[in-house]
N, C-alpha and C positions, 0 to 999 in steps of 0.2 A: 490602424496602421495600413492604410490602403496603398501606400507606396511599396516599392519592391525591396524586400529584405531577404537576405539569404538566411532562412530559418533551418536550423539543424536540430534534430532530436535523436535521442538514443532509442534502441529497439524496445526498451522497457516502457518508454513513454509514447511511442508512435501511435498506438490505438487512441490515446486520449487526444493527441494533436488532431488526428483524423475526425474523431467525434466532435471536436470543437469547431469543425468546419474549415480547418486550415488545409488547403489542398496543395500548396506549393512549398515543399520542405524536402530536406535531405535527411536520411537516416544514417547515423554513423556512431559507433561505440565510443569514439573519442572526438567530440565536437570541436575541441581546441585544434585538432589537426586539419580541419577542412575549411578554415577561414569563414566561419559563421559570423553573421552580423548579430545574431541572437540565437541562443540555444535553449531548448526546453528540455530540462533534465530533472531527475529525482532530487529531492531537497538535500540529500546528503552528498551530492556530487560536487567536487571541487573543480572549478574551471577558472581560466583567466579570461575567457570569452564572456561578454555580457550574456546573462542568462535569466530565464524565468524558471524558478525552482518550484516543483509541484510535489505534493504528497499523494500517494496512491495506496495507502495501507487499508483504509476503511472505505466503505461504500460512500459515506458522506464526503470524504476527502476526494474521491474520484469525481463525484458530481460537482463539487466546488471547483476542482481543477478544470474541468470541461467548461464550466460557466465563466471562470476567470480568463481562460485563454480566449474563449469566444469574444469576450468583452474587449480584451487587450488588442486582439487582431481584427476586431470589428467584423466578425463572421457570424453566420447562423449555425448553431450546433445541429448536428444530425440527430435523427431520432435514435434513442437508445433507452434501454431499460435497466435500472439498477434496483436491486432488492432494497427494501426498507427494513432496517433492523430495529426491533423494539425489544430492549432488554427487559425481561420479566422480573417481577419482584422476587421470584424464586431464585433467579440468577444471582441477585445481590447477596444471598446467603452463602453462596459458594465463594470461598477465598482462594485466590490464585497467586502464587509467586511467579513472577515473569522475569525472564533473563534478557530481554531486549526491549528497546523503546518502541520499535514498530509493532511488536506483538502486544505490548502494554496498551497501545492505542486500540487495537482490535478487541482485546479482552474487556477494556472499559466500555467500548462501543456496544458490546454484547450485554452489558449490564452486570458483569461479574465484578467482585471486589478484589482489588489488587492489595496484597498483603505481604509483609516480610516475615511474619511469624504466625503460627497457628493457622496455616493454610491447608486447603484440601487437595490441591494439585500444584504441580510445577509445569510451566509452559516455557519451552525454549526453542530457539531456531536450531536447525540441524548442524550448523557450523559451531555451536557451543556445546555439543554433546559431551565433550570431555570435561566441561566445567560443572556438569550436573552430577555430583557425587554424593553419596550418603544421604539420599532423600528417603524419608520414610513414608512418602505418599506417592500416588500415581503420577508419573511424568508423561508429558505430551510433547512429542517432537513435531515441529512445524517446518515444512520445507522453506528454504530461503531462496535467494536470487537464482542460483544455478539449477535448482530442482523444481522450477515452477513454470507455468505457461508464460509466454511473453504478454499475452492479453492481461491487462490490469484487472479487468472485471473477472475473468476466469481465475486469476491468481487469488483475488479476494474471496471469491466463492469457494475455492478449494480450501483456503485457510479457515474461513468461517465454518464450513461444513465439518472439518476435522475437529475444531473446537466444540461445535455443537454436539457432535456425536460422542465425543469423549467426556465433556464436562456436564452436559445436560441430561444425558441418558442414564445416569447412574440411579439405581433404585434408592 
């Protein structure tokens, strides 16, 4: 896409747009309101504007999003470093009930088993705290959109670190 397009992205996606090598873009929380030719937004965002939807929950999704945007916009991605996660066999023995799709993706990426019964832990986003009742196992609250860094990489690292410390470090 070497021709001039008005590209708009949200603050949550800006870092990925930058890392994809796209330099001419506008940041706005509501891309529909600024006359974008194309918007780069999170996959769950609903827009009337033509958009490219990206997922940024797991490290592999972040990498794939950078590569896909770079290819679509015919840019060269900037140098960046993303952790490689290798779920251990030990993790597969740990069964986790998960209260949201974005956390389910992370839990699976880390190699844990997602289960609806006979689970060892419950993982939920902070906005669903009231839904987690009467659980007889340890619960792990994960910060969601309002309580996380804007940087997708820092956001993923924070969430992975919480899960690693709480789920992997049990005796």
